[in-house]
matplotlib code that plots the C-alpha trace (Angstrom):
import matplotlib.pyplot as plt

x = [-44.3, -46.8, -49.9, -52.7, -55.3, -53.7, -53.1, -54.6, -53.9, -54.6, -53.9, -51.5, -52.6, -51.7, -52.8, -55.1, -53.8, -53.2, -50.2, -46.3, -43.0, -41.3, -38.7, -37.6, -38.8, -38.0, -40.0, -41.7, -43.3, -43.0, -42.3, -43.6, -43.1, -46.3, -45.8, -47.6, -46.8, -43.8, -45.0, -43.6, -45.7, -46.4, -48.5, -49.8, -50.1, -51.6, -55.4, -56.2, -57.1, -53.4, -52.3, -54.5, -53.4, -49.3, -50.4, -51.8, -49.0, -45.7, -45.5, -45.9, -47.9, -45.2, -46.5, -43.6, -40.9, -42.4, -40.9, -41.4, -41.0, -41.5, -38.0, -37.4, -37.0, -34.0, -32.9, -30.6, -33.8, -35.3, -32.5, -32.7, -36.3, -35.2, -33.4, -35.1, -38.5, -37.4, -35.8, -39.0, -41.5, -39.4, -41.9, -44.5, -42.1, -41.2, -45.0, -45.0, -48.5, -49.9, -50.5, -51.9, -49.7, -51.3, -48.2, -50.1, -47.9, -45.9, -44.2, -41.8, -42.8, -39.3, -41.6, -43.6, -40.5, -38.9, -41.9, -42.8, -39.2, -39.7, -43.6, -45.0, -45.6, -49.4, -48.9, -51.1, -48.8, -50.1, -49.4, -51.5, -49.7, -52.0, -49.1, -50.0, -46.2, -45.0, -48.0, -47.4, -43.5, -44.1, -46.7, -44.3, -41.9, -44.5, -45.4, -48.8, -49.6, -53.0, -53.4, -55.6, -55.7, -56.4, -60.3, -62.7, -63.8, -60.7, -60.5, -59.3, -55.2, -53.6, -50.4, -50.3, -47.5, -47.0, -43.4, -42.0, -45.9, -46.5, -45.3, -47.2, -51.0, -52.2, -54.4, -53.0, -55.7, -58.4, -55.8, -55.6, -58.9, -59.0, -55.9, -58.0, -61.5, -59.3, -56.8, -58.4, -58.4, -55.1, -53.8, -50.6, -49.3, -45.6, -44.7, -41.4, -40.6, -38.1, -37.8, -37.6, -39.5, -37.0, -34.2, -34.1, -32.9, -33.2, -29.3, -29.6, -31.1, -28.9, -30.9, -34.2, -37.5, -39.2, -41.8, -44.6, -44.8, -43.8, -46.7, -46.1, -43.2, -42.9, -40.6, -41.1, -43.1, -46.0, -46.1, -46.5, -49.5, -50.8, -50.6, -52.1, -55.1, -55.5, -55.7, -52.1, -49.7, -45.9, -44.4, -40.6, -39.0, -35.8, -34.1, -31.7, -29.1, -29.3, -26.3, -23.5, -21.0, -23.1, -26.1, -23.7, -21.9, -25.6, -26.6, -23.2, -24.5, -28.3, -26.5, -24.2, -27.5, -29.6, -31.6, -32.4, -30.1, -28.7, -24.9, -23.8, -20.5, -21.6, -22.5, -22.9, -26.7, -29.0, -31.6, -33.0, -35.4, -37.9, -38.7, -42.0, -44.4, -47.4, -50.4, -54.3, -55.3, -58.2]
y = [-41.3, -44.0, -44.2, -42.0, -44.6, -46.4, -43.0, -39.9, -36.7, -35.9, -33.2, -32.8, -35.8, -33.8, -30.0, -30.6, -28.0, -28.9, -26.6, -28.5, -28.3, -31.6, -32.6, -36.4, -39.2, -42.5, -45.6, -42.8, -41.6, -38.7, -36.9, -33.3, -31.8, -29.3, -25.9, -25.1, -28.0, -29.3, -33.1, -35.0, -37.2, -39.3, -37.3, -38.6, -41.4, -45.5, -45.7, -47.6, -51.0, -50.9, -50.4, -52.4, -55.2, -54.5, -54.3, -57.9, -59.6, -57.4, -56.8, -53.7, -53.7, -52.9, -49.5, -49.6, -51.3, -54.7, -53.7, -56.3, -55.5, -59.0, -59.0, -61.7, -61.8, -59.8, -61.4, -58.1, -56.0, -58.1, -57.0, -53.5, -53.4, -55.2, -52.8, -49.4, -50.7, -52.0, -48.6, -46.6, -48.8, -49.4, -47.9, -50.2, -53.2, -52.0, -52.5, -56.0, -55.7, -58.0, -56.0, -56.5, -55.1, -55.5, -54.9, -53.2, -54.3, -57.0, -58.1, -61.2, -60.6, -58.6, -56.5, -59.5, -61.2, -58.2, -57.7, -61.2, -61.3, -58.6, -58.1, -59.0, -62.7, -63.4, -60.5, -61.0, -60.2, -60.2, -58.9, -58.1, -58.3, -58.1, -59.0, -63.0, -63.8, -62.1, -63.4, -67.0, -66.8, -65.4, -68.0, -70.9, -70.0, -69.7, -66.0, -64.9, -63.2, -62.8, -61.9, -59.0, -55.1, -53.4, -53.6, -51.6, -54.8, -55.7, -56.4, -53.5, -53.0, -51.2, -50.5, -50.3, -50.3, -49.2, -49.8, -48.2, -48.6, -44.5, -44.1, -46.9, -45.6, -43.2, -41.0, -41.3, -38.9, -41.9, -44.7, -42.7, -42.4, -46.2, -46.7, -44.6, -46.8, -49.9, -48.5, -48.5, -45.3, -44.2, -46.5, -46.1, -45.7, -46.6, -45.1, -45.5, -44.1, -41.8, -38.1, -37.8, -34.7, -32.8, -33.4, -30.2, -32.5, -35.7, -36.0, -35.4, -38.9, -41.7, -44.9, -45.7, -43.8, -47.1, -45.4, -46.2, -48.6, -45.7, -43.0, -40.4, -38.9, -36.9, -35.1, -34.7, -31.5, -33.4, -36.2, -34.2, -32.8, -35.8, -37.0, -34.1, -33.7, -37.6, -37.1, -38.1, -36.8, -37.0, -39.0, -39.8, -39.5, -40.9, -40.3, -43.2, -42.6, -44.9, -44.4, -46.2, -47.9, -51.4, -49.6, -47.6, -50.7, -52.7, -49.2, -49.5, -53.0, -51.7, -48.9, -51.8, -53.8, -51.0, -49.5, -46.0, -45.2, -41.9, -42.9, -40.5, -41.0, -42.7, -40.7, -37.2, -37.5, -35.5, -38.6, -40.2, -42.8, -41.6, -43.9, -42.2, -43.1, -41.5, -41.7, -41.1, -38.3, -38.0]
z = [21.7, 22.6, 20.7, 21.6, 21.7, 24.7, 26.5, 27.7, 29.0, 32.6, 35.3, 38.4, 40.7, 43.8, 42.8, 39.8, 37.9, 33.9, 33.9, 33.5, 31.7, 30.6, 32.7, 31.2, 28.6, 28.6, 26.1, 24.5, 27.7, 28.9, 32.9, 33.4, 36.3, 37.7, 37.6, 40.8, 43.5, 41.5, 41.6, 38.4, 36.9, 33.2, 31.0, 28.8, 30.6, 29.9, 30.2, 33.3, 31.5, 30.4, 34.1, 35.2, 33.3, 33.4, 37.8, 37.0, 35.3, 35.7, 31.5, 29.8, 26.1, 22.8, 23.8, 26.7, 24.5, 26.4, 29.6, 32.3, 36.1, 37.5, 39.3, 42.1, 45.7, 47.3, 50.4, 51.4, 51.7, 54.6, 56.4, 55.5, 56.4, 60.0, 60.4, 59.7, 61.1, 63.7, 64.7, 63.1, 65.0, 68.2, 70.6, 69.0, 69.1, 73.6, 74.0, 73.5, 72.3, 69.3, 65.8, 63.1, 60.1, 56.4, 53.6, 50.5, 47.2, 49.0, 45.8, 46.8, 50.4, 51.7, 54.0, 55.3, 56.6, 58.4, 60.5, 61.2, 62.5, 64.9, 65.7, 69.2, 69.7, 68.8, 65.5, 62.3, 59.2, 56.0, 52.4, 49.4, 46.3, 43.0, 40.3, 39.9, 39.4, 42.5, 45.0, 43.8, 44.3, 47.9, 48.6, 47.8, 50.1, 53.0, 53.5, 53.8, 50.6, 49.4, 45.3, 45.6, 46.3, 49.5, 49.6, 51.6, 53.4, 54.6, 58.4, 60.2, 60.8, 63.2, 60.7, 56.6, 54.6, 51.3, 50.2, 46.5, 45.5, 45.5, 41.8, 40.7, 41.9, 39.6, 42.1, 46.0, 47.0, 46.6, 47.6, 50.8, 51.8, 51.4, 53.4, 56.0, 56.2, 56.9, 59.9, 63.6, 65.3, 65.8, 63.2, 61.4, 57.7, 56.6, 53.3, 51.5, 47.8, 46.6, 46.8, 42.9, 42.7, 44.5, 41.8, 39.6, 36.2, 35.2, 35.1, 39.1, 39.5, 38.8, 37.4, 35.4, 35.8, 34.7, 32.5, 32.5, 35.2, 37.1, 37.3, 39.8, 41.5, 44.5, 46.8, 50.9, 50.2, 47.8, 50.2, 53.2, 51.2, 49.9, 53.8, 55.2, 52.8, 53.4, 57.1, 58.3, 60.6, 59.9, 62.8, 61.5, 58.1, 57.7, 54.3, 53.2, 50.7, 47.7, 45.2, 46.8, 44.7, 44.0, 42.4, 40.3, 39.2, 38.2, 36.4, 34.4, 33.5, 32.8, 30.2, 28.2, 27.8, 26.3, 29.4, 29.8, 32.5, 33.7, 35.0, 37.6, 40.4, 43.4, 46.6, 44.1, 44.0, 46.3, 45.4, 48.8, 49.3, 52.1, 54.8, 56.4, 59.6, 59.8, 62.1, 61.2, 62.7, 65.2]

ax = plt.figure().add_subplot(projection="3d")
ax.plot(x, y, z, "-o")
ax.set_aspect("equal")
plt.show()
């Protein structure tokens, strides 16, 4: 278990209930399920200063076995987002009007690349990435990436995307309030995250939890609750399978090198990546 001086107990980030049951464990950290809304979250979790340090550097302390999450640019993701964002926001692209798009937690810029290739002429596409190694690598490839978090004084945007960032945000209600303040009237929000809270058992998820880099895991019901409370109406949801043969092989390799991975046969998991388009409620 992580040192108590560097972690703290927390209530459910969704419904604020303090009743929970154990769900899974990784690197000495526990994921628990809220007894009320069924959200999954790390409890106790690293203190804010440790979370901030890991976000900026991509490296966790010895408390998390020195976990490093800098990863690398993935060209295959560019085509994935070009295809899915092209379909999910088809009406926006067909309208032909320039849009301002801000990708929060832009990583190596795959979403920025995809959106830039399909957005109408004159659009402004920007990424925000607080992790220095990722921001530097993206800028070196000529992408418009700023090393920063989303700030309240950011210029107003038509669309904000939050791709595989939800699980890193300790208090998503506060984050949605910030997003709402930056969006233009009728602004759009795109979220991608997994439906891990829809999994009844840890063994139902074929992969690594990534604790304590990941702090919160939702399913579709909890995400709808967050969005409704935050003033957003869900427009579209796509559910994408992620447990194909190639991910299975990658998990086998991770297991062989000692990573805390749960293996399942390909195409047998109910785990899905949720791609959600929501609109700011007026």
